C-alpha positions, 0 to 999 in steps of 0.5 A: 033898263028897268025891271019891266023892260028886262021882264019884257025882253025875257017874255019876248025871248020865251015867246019866240022860242016857245014852238022850238022843240028838239026832235029825238035825234037832237035830244040824243045828240045833246045827251051824248055831247053832255056825257062826253063833256062830263067824261072829259072832265071826269077823266082829267080829274082822275088823271090829276088824281082828284078822284080815284078809280072807284069814284070814276067808275061809279060816275061812269056807271051813272051816265044814262046812255047805252053802254056801247055809247058810253064805252065808245065815248070813253075809249075815244077820250082816253085814246085820243088824249093818250099821253105817256106822261110817265105812268099807266093811268090812262090804261086804268080808265080803259079797264073801266070799259073792258068789263063788258068786252070779250076776252080777246080785247081784254087780254089785248089791253092787258098786253098793251098795258104790260108792254107799255109799262115795260117799254117806259121803264126800259126807256127811263133806265136808259135815259137815267144811265145817260144822264148820270154819265153826262153828270159824271163827266161834269164832275157831279157824281155820288151814290145819293144822286138821283136825277129827275129823268122826266125833266131832261130832253132825253126823256122827252124824246124817249117818251115821244117815241113810246107815245107814238108806238103805243098810241097807234097800237091803242088806236087799233085797239080802239077801232076793234072795240068800236067794231065789237060794240056796233 
């Protein structure tokens, strides 16, 4: 294909799409989709520790959407992608949106985070004791022995139970946040 043919193909495409214009609803939906994609990437980068919470908050605040739309998008992303993973970083992201929520929803999120941390810590200690017991029966013991709990099947089962319990509670909180911002 020569340059003339390429230019002609581009010009032809431009002529065919010249009269195509997005209406306001399509423009808004496009903005929302773009913001959702940006928030997904930003949330993943935060959870992977590529950006800190202040950077996340600054980029979140710069999104040019109505606050309730941004809040709804972020809450959906975090709650739908909730993964126990051994830490409470997802809750940090939810605290970005709680700045403009009523106190009841803020307190509920704080309570969920505290209870989640406590449940996760208790499960971790229980699993650790079981693992140390199993290792001791195999003749592996010592004061310096510290098993990596997160790689054991017992932890995966405990984490799945915790995720299920708190995932449904977070889903309920998400629904309340969305109802409060309508």
